[in-house]
C-alpha positions in Angstrom: 0.0 0.0 0.0 1.4 3.4 -0.9 2.0 6.1 1.6 -0.7 8.3 0.0 -3.3 5.6 0.1 -2.5 4.7 3.7 -2.7 8.4 4.6 -6.1 8.7 2.9 -7.3 5.5 4.7 -6.3 7.0 8.0 -8.0 10.3 7.2 -11.2 8.6 6.3 -11.1 6.5 9.5 -10.6 9.7 11.5 -13.4 11.4 9.8 -15.7 8.5 10.4 -14.8 8.5 14.1 -15.5 12.3 14.3 -18.8 11.8 12.6 -19.8 9.0 14.9 -18.9 11.1 18.0 -21.0 14.1 16.6 -23.9 11.7 16.0 -23.7 10.3 19.5 -23.6 13.8 21.0 -26.7 14.8 18.9 -28.6 11.7 20.1 -27.9 12.5 23.7 -29.3 16.0 23.2 -32.4 14.6 21.6 -33.1 11.7 23.9 -35.0 12.5 27.0 -35.8 10.6 30.1 -39.5 10.8 29.4 -41.3 11.7 26.1 -43.2 14.5 27.9 -40.2 16.1 29.5 -40.9 19.2 27.5 -44.4 19.5 29.0 -43.1 19.0 32.6 -40.4 21.7 32.0 -43.1 24.1 30.7 -45.3 23.3 33.7 -42.5 23.9 36.1 -41.6 27.2 34.4 -45.2 28.4 34.7 -45.5 27.4 38.3 -42.2 29.3 39.0 -44.0 32.4 37.9 -42.9 32.7 34.2 -45.6 34.0 31.9 -46.1 31.5 29.1 -48.0 32.2 25.9 -51.5 30.8 25.7 -50.6 28.1 23.1 -47.7 26.9 25.3 -50.0 26.7 28.4 -52.6 24.8 26.4 -50.0 22.4 24.9 -48.4 21.4 28.2 -51.8 21.0 30.0 -53.2 18.9 27.2 -50.0 16.7 27.1 -50.1 16.1 30.8 -53.9 15.7 31.0 -54.3 18.9 33.1 -56.7 20.7 30.8 
């Protein structure tokens, strides 16, 4: 195997490892402990005194069955 082809093979292997790491990081950001975590967070924000828009209030209440 020539030096150039070996160098290219190692570059591709490195790129694949970087892509895999980025994909794993993206998955961790997307995955949640519970599918309705977003609704619980909105509910907690509202209960803490934050003013949410009417559509947000309706969405979290409907998702958690508190409508």
